[in-house]
C-alpha positions in Angstrom: 152.8 232.9 78.7 153.8 232.1 82.2 153.0 233.9 85.4 156.3 235.4 86.6 155.1 236.2 90.1 154.2 232.5 90.8 157.5 231.4 89.3 159.4 233.9 91.5 157.7 232.8 94.7 158.4 229.1 94.0 162.1 229.7 93.3 162.7 231.8 96.4 164.8 230.1 99.0 163.1 229.7 102.5 163.8 232.5 104.9 165.9 231.4 107.8 164.4 234.0 110.1 161.0 232.3 110.1 162.5 229.2 111.7 164.3 231.4 114.2 161.2 233.3 115.1 159.3 230.0 115.7 162.1 228.7 117.9 162.1 231.9 119.9 158.3 231.7 120.3 158.5 228.1 121.5 161.4 228.9 123.9 159.4 231.9 125.3 156.4 229.6 125.9 158.6 227.1 127.6 160.1 229.8 129.9 156.5 230.9 130.9 155.7 227.3 131.6 158.8 227.0 133.8 158.0 230.2 135.7 154.4 229.2 136.2 155.4 225.9 137.7 157.8 227.8 140.0 154.9 230.1 141.0 152.8 227.1 141.8 155.6 225.7 144.0 156.2 229.0 145.6 152.5 229.4 146.6 152.3 225.8 147.7 155.3 226.2 150.0 153.9 229.4 151.5 150.6 227.7 152.1 152.4 224.9 153.9 154.6 227.1 156.1 152.0 229.9 156.8 148.6 228.3 156.5 146.6 231.0 158.4 147.8 233.7 156.0 146.6 232.2 152.7 142.9 231.4 152.4 141.9 228.2 150.6 140.0 230.2 148.0 143.0 232.4 147.1 145.3 229.3 147.1 143.1 227.6 144.6 142.6 230.7 142.5 146.3 231.2 142.1 147.0 227.5 141.5 144.2 227.4 138.8 145.5 230.5 137.1 149.0 229.2 136.9 147.7 225.7 135.9 145.7 227.1 133.0 148.6 229.1 131.9 150.8 226.0 131.8 148.1 224.2 129.8 147.9 227.1 127.3 151.7 227.0 126.9 151.7 223.2 126.3 148.9 223.5 123.8 150.8 226.3 122.1 153.9 224.2 121.8 152.0 221.2 120.5 149.9 223.2 118.1 152.9 225.0 116.7 154.7 221.7 116.1 151.6 220.3 114.4 151.2 223.3 112.2 154.8 223.1 111.1 154.3 219.4 110.3 151.1 219.9 108.3 152.1 223.1 106.5 155.7 221.9 105.8 156.8 225.5 106.5 157.8 227.7 109.4 155.4 230.4 108.3 152.9 229.4 111.0 153.6 231.9 113.8 150.6 234.2 112.8 148.0 231.5 112.9 145.1 233.0 114.9 144.7 230.1 117.2 148.4 230.2 118.1 148.3 233.9 118.8 145.3 233.4 121.1 147.0 230.5 123.0 150.2 232.5 123.5 148.4 235.7 124.6 146.2 233.7 127.0 149.3 232.0 128.5 151.1 235.3 129.1 148.0 237.1 130.5 147.2 234.2 132.9 150.8 234.1 134.0 150.8 237.9 134.7 147.5 237.5 136.5 149.0 234.9 138.7 152.0 237.1 139.5 149.7 240.0 140.4 147.7 237.6 142.8 151.1 236.5 144.3 151.9 240.2 144.9 148.7 240.7 146.8 149.5 237.7 148.9 153.1 238.9 149.6 151.9 242.2 150.9 151.1 240.5 154.3 152.8 242.5 157.1 155.8 240.8 158.7 154.3 241.1 162.2 151.4 238.9 161.2 153.8 236.2 159.9 155.7 236.2 163.2 152.5 235.8 165.2 151.3 232.8 163.2 154.3 230.5 163.2 156.8 230.0 165.9 160.5 230.4 165.0 161.3 226.9 166.1 158.8 225.5 163.5 160.4 227.6 160.7 164.0 226.8 161.5 164.3 223.4 163.3 167.6 223.1 165.1 169.6 220.0 164.1 171.6 218.8 167.1 173.5 215.6 167.5 170.9 214.4 170.0 168.1 214.8 167.5 170.1 213.1 164.7 170.9 210.1 166.9 167.3 209.4 167.8 
């Protein structure tokens, strides 16, 4: 007497939607990595142009939050690839470690965005007081190019 439930599971073709869901999860993690790198560049540019407005502590907090978010995203991508390799199936998206990594990446990214919003609420009159317009928009004349 054979077990029909085991026989049915073994003969079932693989579900194409599992591969698609893993690909969507990996693409989403890559998008959050890209956005976090952009956030780091954004805050680095503002700290260079408007140094008095951004405290060193806030700068490093924002950079660290985005940096850890990037690391979580990279770990998620590598761990997902490893799980697929070892399990020989795309049914790995609900592994607890992967869910923790992806949730941490998203929460840290959103925290970085909230910190950026606090920074961007600086009144425009304070920005105009700190940096002269000539420094923000250097004029390129033919005399300055020929020097």
